[in-house]
N, C-alpha and C positions, 0 to 999 in steps of 0.2 A: 447276734455273731459280731465277735471283736475283730476288727480290720487287722491283718498281718502288718507288722513295722518292718519296713524296709531297712535292711542293716549295712552299714559300709564299713571299710577298715578306717578311713578317715573322713571326717567332716570338715571342711574349711570354711570359717565364717569371714567373709569379704573376698570380693572378686575383683581387687584393684590388681596392679601389676605383680605385687606379691603373691597375692593368692592364686592369681591364674598362672603365674610362672612355677609356683609349687605344684599346683594340680597337674600341669603338664609333666613336671618331673615324676610324680607319685604314678602316674598313669601310665608312662612309658617303662616304669619299673614294675608293672603290673599289680599295682596297691590301688585297689578300688576305692574311689574318693568321689565325693559330692562338692561342689561350691556352692554357698548359700550368699547370694548377694541382694541386698535390698534394692538396689537400683533397678529401673526397669530397662536401662539403657546405659553406656557409657557415657561419662560427662565429657562434652566437647572442649571444655576449657584446657588449656595445653599443660598447665601446671608444671609438673616435673618434666625436664628436656635432656638432662646429660645422662648418657650411656657410657660407662667407663670401660676400658679394655678389659677388667677382670670380668666383667658382665657379659662382654661379647664371647669371651672364652666359656662361660656357661651356658650361653644361648648356642652355641655351636653344636654340641651333641644333639640337641633337639631339632637341627637342621634350620634354626631360626636367625643365626647370625645374617646369612646372605639375605634373607627377607628384611632385616633390619637395616642392612648397608643400602639396600636399594631405594628405601624410602628416607634416610637421615642425610645429615650433612656431617662430612668428616673435618673435625677442628684439629689441624695439625700443629697449630702455634696459637698462643696466647700474649697478645702485646700487652705491655705494662706502661701505664702513664702516669706522671705526677701532674694533676690538672690536665692540661692537652699537650704536655710535654713528654715526648716519647723517652722511656726510661731504659727499656730492654725488651727482649723477646723470649718466651720460655717457649723452646722446640719440643715437641714429643718424639723426635726422631731416636732418641736414646733409648724409647722403650723397646720391649721384646716384640718381633714380629709375630703374628702379621698386623694387629692392632695399635699402630704407632699414631693414635689419634683418639679423642674424645668424640663421640657421636652425638648430633643433638636431633632429638625428633620428641614432636609434642605427646604427651602421656596419651592423649586419645587414639593416637596412631599406635602406640606401644601396646595399649589394651585391646586393639581391634587384632593386631597380628597375634598376639598371645590367645585371644579367645578363638580365633581361626584355627590355631594349632591344636588347642585344647578338643575342639570340636572333632578335628580329624582322628585324634585319640580315642576319643568317647564323645559321641554326640550328644549324650545326655547328662554330661558331668556339671555343667554350669546351669544353676536355677536362678534365673533373675525373678525381680519382683517379689523377693523371698526374706522374711524378717524373721530373725531368731528371738523366741519369746520368753524361753526358759531352758535351763540346763538341768538335767535330773541324773545325779550321779548313781550308777549302779556298782555292783562288785566288778563286773568284767567290761562294762560299757558304759557310753554315757547316752542317755536320750535327749534329744533335741526337739523340742516343743517350738513349732513354727507357723507362720502362715505364708502360705504361698497364692499369689494372685487372690488375696482375700479368703483362702479357704484354709482351714486349719489343718495340721498334720503332724505326725511325730514320726521321726528317724531314729536309729539308733548307730553308733560309731564307736570302734574301740578306741579312737582318738579324736578329739576336737582341737582344732588349730585356730587360733585367733589371728587373722590377718586383716583384722577390721579398725585399724588406724588408732590415733592416739586416744581416743575416748573409748576404747575397746570394751564393748559390752562382754565379751569372752573373759578378759582380764577381770572385771568388776564381779562376773558371778563366780570367779574362783576365788574371789576374796585375795588377790594378789597385790600387795602394795605396789604403788607407783609415785616415785618421787619425782616432782616436776618444778621447774624454775623457768620464768620469764624473764628474758633480757629487756633492757631498756630500748634496744635497737629495733627500728622499725623502717619500712621500705614500701615504696610503691613501684608497680611495674606495668609494662605495656608492650604489645607486639605492634610493629609498625612496618610497613614495606620499607626495604633497605635502601636508604640514599647515602650510603658512605662508600667510602673505598676500601674498607676492611676485608671485602671478600668472605673467605671461609675461616677467617680468624676470629677468635675471641678477644675482647678487649676488657682491661681493667682499668678505670681511672680513679686514682687516689686523690681526691680533691680536698681543698682545706675545709669544705663545708660538707663533705662525705662523699662515700663512693658511689660510682656508678659502673655497673657492668653491662656489657653488651655481647650477644651470642647471636650467631646465625641460625636460622631455621630453614626447613625447606620452603619452596615457593618464593623465594627471594624476600624472606620475613626476617626481621632482628628483634630479638628480646632486649629490653632495655630495663634496668633494676637501678633504683635510684634511692640512696639513703635518705630518710626523712628525720627530721627534730622530734616528732610525734606520730601516734598513728593517725591515719588519714582514713576516716571511714568512707567517704564519697570521693573517689579518685576521679580527676578529669584529666583529658590529655592535654588540655593548657597547662596544667599544672607540671605535668611530666615535661613538657616542651620547654617549659621557663626554666625549670632547673638545669635541664641539660644544655640549654642555650647560654645559661649564666655560669656554668661550671666548666664547660669545656667548648663553648663558642660552637655548637652545632645545632642546625636548625631543622627541626623535623615537620614544619608547618604544612608541607606539600606533600606528606607521605598519608598512607592509607593506615589506618588504625583498627585491629581486630579484636584487642583484647585490653582491658584495664584491670588491675588488682591492687591491692595493698595487704600486707600483712605484718605481723609481730613475729617474734622469734622465741621459741622455748627449747629446753632441753629436758629430757626425762629418761628414767630408767626404772624398769620393773625390777623388783626384788628378785625374781626369778623367772626365767622363761619357760619352765617345766613344772608342773604342780599336777601329780598323780596322773590323770589321763587328760589333762588341758595343757596345751602348749602354745606357745607365742612365737609371731614372728614379725619382722618389720616394725612399723611405728607402734603397735601394740605393745612392743617391748621396750623400744628405744626411741626418743624423739629426738632428731637431729636439726641444727639449724640448716635452712636450704642454701645458705651462703656457702657455696663450695659444690654444692649439688651432688652429694654423696648418700643422701638418706635411702632414696628408692635402691640403689646400688647394693647399699649394706643390707637391705630387705632380701635382695634377691641371694646375696652370699649366705644369709641365714636360710632361705629356701633350699639351696644345694647343700648345706650341712644337715639340714632336718630332714630332707629326703634321704641321705645316704644312712642317718641314724635309724629312721623307719624301715627301711630296706633290712636292715641288720635285726630289727626287732620283729617284723611282720612276716619275713619270709626266710630268714635264717635262724630265727627264734632266739636270738641273744637276749641278754638279762636288759630288759627296758630301763630301770631305775638308773643304771650306771650310764647308759648311753644318753639318756636324755638329762642327766644331771651335768654330764660332760658338755653336751650341747649348749646347755645354759650358761656354764661356767666360762666356756670359751668365747660364745657370741657377745656376752656381756662384756668381758674384757675387751673385746675388739671395739665394740659399741663405744666404750670410753674413750678409746684413742681417736676414733672418729669425731667424738664431740669435742674433744682438745684441739684437733685440726681445724675444725668449723670456728671455734672460738679465736685462734689466731687468725683466720680470714677475717672475721667480724671485727676484730682489734684493729687491723690494718685499715679498714673502711670506715672507721669512725673519723669524726671532725677532729682536725689537728691542723693549728695556723702554721706550725713550724714543720714545712713539708721536708726539709732537710733529713729529719729524723726518719721518715719513712723511706728517703731515699737512701740514706745509710744503711737501713735494714735490707731493702730490697735489691739494691744494685750487685752486692755479691752473690746473692740468691740466683740472678738471672745469668750469672756467667760461670763457667767452668773454674774449680770443679764441683761446684756446689749446685749448678744448673740440673744435671742429670738426678741429683737426690731431690730436687724440687719436683721435676717431671713425675718422678716416681711417687711422690707422696700425693700430688694432684691427680694422679691416676689409680690411686687406692691400692699400688702394690705392698706387698707385705700383709694384706688383710684377708687373704684368701682362707677358704675353710680347708681344715686338715681332715683326713680320712680317719673314721673310726677304727 
């Protein structure tokens, strides 16, 4: 006897922030979906921490914005320094109400809140410890061969969505070309108990030897990101402490450290975000430098656009090809804009002994009439999704 194959409107591969958020949007729209996540539990590394106002506006209809606000830190100002000399302050007061700030929250907490919401919408939607092995394309569906808890299983879905990161299995299975470039820029970072007087403000230090960024996190923790000359495979807190002390004369030696990491920076774009019944969102489609903190938020905006498109296709019976190609074209165009913004942020943070050049660039940007425009750019205004 042949076992019956479970069928879904949508199978989402990847249960990170983008996949979980998309699952919530689809379930709320009465689109039956399942999320296939290979990790048995959420990773506790804090990773992405910035949640922009446009994302809070997307979270609000799901009743999630208030939950995020209770857990996170509201960053209402960013302080800019040349070395340790204060150059100016970028305030987000000119941004539209009610979210005149960037919220900081460790990615682990973000995933917990999204998973909790998804469970409330459909308790069985998230399948952890589930690896996708192969996709079989049929005329009207895609069969997904997988292993869940070590057991082989096959499900079917009208559409498969890859939210599975920059090395996307879904993208590779669909033979969608992906152009990736590695920058020379490298960084180390760590989370330390906060011994500064910065409060809830972010701080950017443009130093002759390279950028230092600092962001407040819940529980009196502060994230430090430090530009390095080359990739550091094994990060020590002593190295971060030394570079911060040398560049801005701040001593972290008596603080408590909870995380250390190093990373290089890439950019990447898929040739398309929709091919037949395969769709991409988030890092699977576009890879953005984390300097500026817009990658996860861009993926959430993908999710909002895609959920709207799938509602038109699956519930309102609209033409799928036109809608999905429109989704792909719009989102890739926006991703290119975000990549350019991230490249500007990285360029400012590179080594430059003539600090007056950076000062000449930044000084007018931190003051009216240009400062409201800068606040708009930093909070991702103008990148929202359009209705189909």
